[in-house]
C-alpha positions as CSV (number, residue, x, y, z in Angstrom):
1,M,21.2,-20.5,-6.7
2,I,21.2,-18.0,-9.5
3,S,24.8,-17.2,-10.8
4,Q,25.5,-13.6,-11.0
5,N,28.4,-11.7,-12.8
6,I,29.6,-8.3,-11.9
7,I,29.0,-6.2,-15.0
8,A,30.3,-2.8,-13.8
9,L,31.8,-1.2,-10.8
10,S,32.0,2.6,-10.5
11,V,32.9,5.0,-7.7
12,R,31.3,8.3,-7.4
13,Q,32.3,11.2,-5.2
14,R,29.8,13.9,-4.2
15,E,30.9,17.0,-2.3
16,L,28.1,18.0,0.1
17,S,30.2,20.6,2.0
18,T,33.8,21.3,2.6
19,A,33.8,19.0,5.6
20,L,31.8,16.1,4.1
21,T,32.3,13.9,1.0
22,I,30.2,10.8,0.3
23,Y,31.5,8.0,-1.8
24,T,29.0,5.6,-3.3
25,I,29.8,2.5,-5.4
26,D,27.6,1.2,-8.0
27,V,27.5,-2.6,-8.6
28,Y,25.6,-4.1,-11.5
29,T,24.7,-7.8,-11.5
30,N,23.5,-9.9,-14.3
31,S,21.3,-12.8,-13.6
32,M,22.0,-15.4,-16.0
33,K,18.8,-17.2,-15.5
34,H,16.4,-14.3,-16.2
35,Q,18.7,-11.9,-18.1
36,T,17.8,-9.0,-15.8
37,I,20.3,-6.3,-14.6
38,I,20.0,-5.3,-11.0
39,R,21.7,-2.2,-9.8
40,H,23.1,-2.0,-6.3
41,K,24.7,0.9,-4.5
42,R,27.2,0.4,-1.7
43,V,26.6,2.8,1.2
44,N,28.2,3.4,4.6
45,V,25.7,3.5,7.5
46,T,26.5,4.3,11.0
47,L,24.4,2.4,13.6
48,P,24.3,2.5,17.4
49,E,26.2,-0.6,18.7
50,H,23.1,-2.2,20.2
51,T,21.4,-2.1,16.7
52,L,24.3,-3.6,15.0
53,E,24.4,-6.4,17.7
54,L,20.7,-7.0,16.9
55,L,21.3,-7.0,13.1
56,N,24.1,-9.4,13.5
57,S,22.0,-11.8,15.7
58,V,19.4,-12.2,12.9
59,A,21.4,-11.9,9.7
60,K,25.0,-13.4,9.1
61,K,27.8,-11.5,7.6
62,G,27.2,-11.6,3.9
63,Q,23.4,-11.7,4.3
64,R,23.0,-8.3,6.0
65,S,22.5,-6.3,2.8
66,G,19.6,-8.4,1.9
67,F,18.0,-8.4,5.3
68,V,18.3,-4.6,5.5
69,N,16.8,-4.3,2.0
70,R,13.7,-6.4,3.1
71,A,13.4,-4.6,6.4
72,V,13.4,-1.2,4.7
73,H,10.7,-2.3,2.2
74,F,8.5,-4.0,5.0
75,Y,8.9,-0.8,7.1
76,I,7.9,1.5,4.2
77,Q,4.9,-0.7,3.4
78,E,3.8,-0.7,7.0
79,I,4.1,3.0,7.3
80,G,2.1,3.5,4.2
81,Q,-0.7,1.1,5.4
82,S,-0.9,2.8,8.9
83,T,-0.9,6.2,7.2
84,L,-3.8,5.0,5.0
85,R,-5.6,3.6,8.0
86,E,-5.3,6.8,9.9
87,Q,-6.5,8.9,6.8
88,L,-9.5,6.6,6.4
89,R,-10.3,6.9,10.2
90,K,-10.0,10.8,10.2
91,G,-12.1,10.9,7.0
92,A,-14.8,8.7,8.6
93,I,-15.0,10.9,11.6
94,V,-15.1,14.2,9.5
95,H,-17.9,12.8,7.2
96,A,-19.8,10.8,9.9
97,S,-22.9,13.3,9.9
98,R,-23.0,13.4,6.2
99,D,-23.0,9.7,5.8
100,L,-25.6,9.2,8.6
101,S,-27.8,11.8,6.8
102,L,-27.4,9.9,3.4
103,A,-28.2,6.6,5.1
104,K,-31.4,8.0,6.7
105,D,-32.4,9.5,3.2
106,W,-32.0,6.2,1.4
107,F,-33.2,3.8,4.0
108,P,-36.9,3.8,3.1
109,L,-36.0,2.9,-0.4
110,E,-33.5,0.2,0.5
111,E,-36.1,-1.3,2.9
112,E,-38.8,-1.3,0.2
113,L,-36.4,-3.1,-2.2
114,W,-35.4,-5.8,0.3
115,Q,-39.1,-6.5,1.1
116,K,-39.8,-6.9,-2.7
117,K,-36.8,-9.3,-3.0
118,D,-37.9,-11.4,0.0
119,N,-41.5,-11.6,-1.4
120,K,-40.3,-13.1,-4.6
């Protein structure tokens, strides 16, 4: 396990309105093995009770931050991939007639080249 030392701890206060104040805590860790500095922020999150029970069933206390971090990255990656798939699908539908026309125009030349290749 990589040993980590806390380098700095700071608390910031941000006034969003007269009724709401958000406090965030910055925690910097130093990995002695790789000499890299990783910046973490402590946030308070409100979850439905059922969601918290689900989270506690898959990640023990002390491991929840890492689990939530991986889950968020996974979710963002999946959303990005599904968005890309949807954009590609819509683009294929929009350009289907153009693509079919191009394929018909180039088919005779392709067929001729394949026949020449097969005869060699």
